[in-house]
N, C-alpha and C positions, 0 to 999 in steps of 0.2 A: 735567356732567363724570362724575357717578356713573353715568349711563345709558350713557355712552360706555365706561366701564371695564367695566360689566356686559356690554355688547355684545362688547367685545374678549375678555373672559373666556369668553363663550359660544362664540365662534368658535374660540378656542384649544382648548376642550374638544371641539368638533365635529370638528376636524381632528387631534386628538391620537391617536396610534396606541395608546397605553396610558393607563390612568388616571394622573393626576398624583399622587394620594394614595399615599404610601409607594412612590414610583417607584424609589427606590434598590434596593428589594427586588423590586418588581413587574416592572420593566423586564426584568431578567434572566430571570425566569420566563416572561413573555409572549413575549419575543423568542426564547427557546430552545425553546419548546413545538413549533413547526413543525419545527424541526431534530430534536428527539427523535422526533417522529412519523415523520419520514423514515427513521429508523433501521430501520423495519420493512422497508425495501427491502434490508437487509443480512441475509443468512441467519442469521448467528449471533445476531441480536437478535430473531428470531421467537419465541424462548422467552418473551419479554416482551410478546407480542402483546396480551394482555388488559390487562396493567398499563399499557402505553403508551396504548392507546385510552382507557381509563378516565381516565388522568391528563390526556390532552389535552382530554377533555370537561369535566373538573373545572376546568381552567385557563380554558376559554372561559366557563364559568358564573361563575367568580370575577372574571373581567375585566368581565363585565356588572355585577356587584355594585359593582365599583370605580367604574365610570362612573355607576351609580345613586347612589352615595354623593355624588359630586360634583354631581349634579343635584338631590340632596335627595329622591330617591324610593326609596332603599334601605330594605329591611325589617330590616336588621341595622345595628349601630353599627360605628364604626371599629375598635374592639378585636377584634370578631369577625372582621372582614375581615382584620386583621393576623394573627390566628391562622391563618386559611385560607392566607394567603401563606406563613407560616412552615412549615406542613405541606407545601405544594407545593414550597417551596424544598428541603426534605429529599429529595424525589423527584427534583427537578432535579439536585441534587448527586450523587445515586446514579448517574444515567445519565451524567453528566460523568465520573465515576470509571470507569464501565464502558467508556466510549469510550477513556479513557487506558489502561486495562488491555488492551483489545482491540488498541490500536495497538502496544503492546509485544509482545503475543502474535503479531501479524502479522509483526513483524520476526523474532522468534525462530523461527517456523514457516515463514518465507518465503512467507506467504500474500499474494500480490500484490493480489487482489481486496479482501480485508479492509483491507490497508494503504491502498489508494486510497480506500476508503469512509470510513475513520476520519480521514485527513488532510483530506478535503474535507467532513467533516460539520459544520464550523464549531463543533464542541463541544470540539475539541482545541486545547491551547495550542501552536499550530504554531511560534510564535516561540521558545518554550522548547526545542522539539525540532527546530529548523531543521537543525542539523548532522546529526542522526540521520536525518532525512527525506532530505536530499541524499545522504548516504552510502549509504542503502538504494537510492535511485534510481540512482545511478551504478553500483551493483553489479548492478541488475536492469533497466537501461534498455532492453534488448531486449524485455522483457515488459510494460513500463509505458507508459501514455500520458502525454504531456507536456501537462498541462492543470491548471486549478485552482491549488492551492497550489504544486505543483512549477513550473508555468509562471511563477507570481508570483515565486518565489525566484530562478529563472534570469534573469528579466527585471530583477530588482533588482540583480543582480550580473553585469554584462557580462564583467568580468574572470574570473569563475568559469566563464562559458561558454567563453571563450578557453582557459582552463586545461583545461577538460573536453575541448575539441576536440583539444588537443595530446595529452592523456592518451589519448584514443580513438585518435588516429593512431599513437601509440607502441604502444598495445595491439595495433592491427592489424599494425604492422610486426613486432612481437615474435611475433605469431601466424603471420605469413607466414614469418618466419625459422624458426620451430619446424616448420611444415609442410614447408619446404624441407629441413630437417635430417632429418625423418622420411622424406621421399622419397629422400634420399641414402642413408640407412641401409638402407631397403628395397631399393634398387637394388644397393647393395653386397652385401647378403645374398643377393640373387638371383644375382648374378654368382658369388659364392663357392659357392653351391649348385650352379650349373651346372658350375663347375670341378671340384668334388668328384664330381659325377655322371660327368663325362668321365674323370676319373682312375679311378673305379671300373669304368667300362666297359672302359678299357684294361687294367686289372689282370685283369678277368674274361676278356677276349679272350686276353691273354697266358697266363693259367692254362689256358684251354681248349686253346691251341696246345701248351703243355707236356705236357698230359695226352694229347693226340692223338699227339704225337711219341713219348711213352713207350709208348703202346699199340702203335704201329706197330713200335717197336723190339722189344718183347716178342713181338709176333706174328711177326717175322722169325726169331726164335730157334727157333720151333717148326716152321718150314718145312724 
C-alpha cells in the first residue's frame, strides 16, 4: 500500500505543471510568468525589457527549486524557497498593476492597439471591467477586431448582440437621415445661389441698358 502511494505521488509530481509546495502563492507566479513575458510584444512595455527577461529567468530557476524540494534534491530549505516566491510575487503584482494602468490609459487616449493587448493579456481582471470593455468596443467597433475577450463577452450575451445590432441599425439610419439632410441643405443653397446670380445678372443687364439709353440721349442733345 505504501509503495502504491509513493508511486501515485511520484506520478502526480511528474505531471504537475507547478510545484505543489506553497502552490497557493507559486501557481499565480508560475502561470503568470509567460503572460508577463508576452507583454514584450506590446510597445509600451519594451521599457521593461531587461526587467521582464530577468524576472522570467528567475521564475524558471525558482520553479526548478520547487520541484527539487519535492524530490528531496534541493540545496535550499522550504523557508528560503518561500522567500524567493514572495520576492517574485512582488514583481508579479507590479506588472499586473501596470497592465491595469495601461488599460485605463488606452481608454483615455483611445489607443486601440494597447486596449486590445491589455484586455487579451490574461493579466487584467476583465470581469471587473466588462462594461468598460464593451462600452469602448461599441464606440470603436469599426477599428477593433472581434476576438478574444470581446468575442467571449458577446458570445456570453446574445441579447447584448441583438441590442447592439439594433443600435447599429439605428445609428446607420440616423446617419443616412443626417446625410440626406445635408444633401438637401446643399441643394437648397445651390439653388438659392443660382437664383441670386440670375437676379444679379438681370440687374447688371438692366443697369447697362439704362446707362446706354442715357448716353444716347445725351449724345442726341449735342447733335
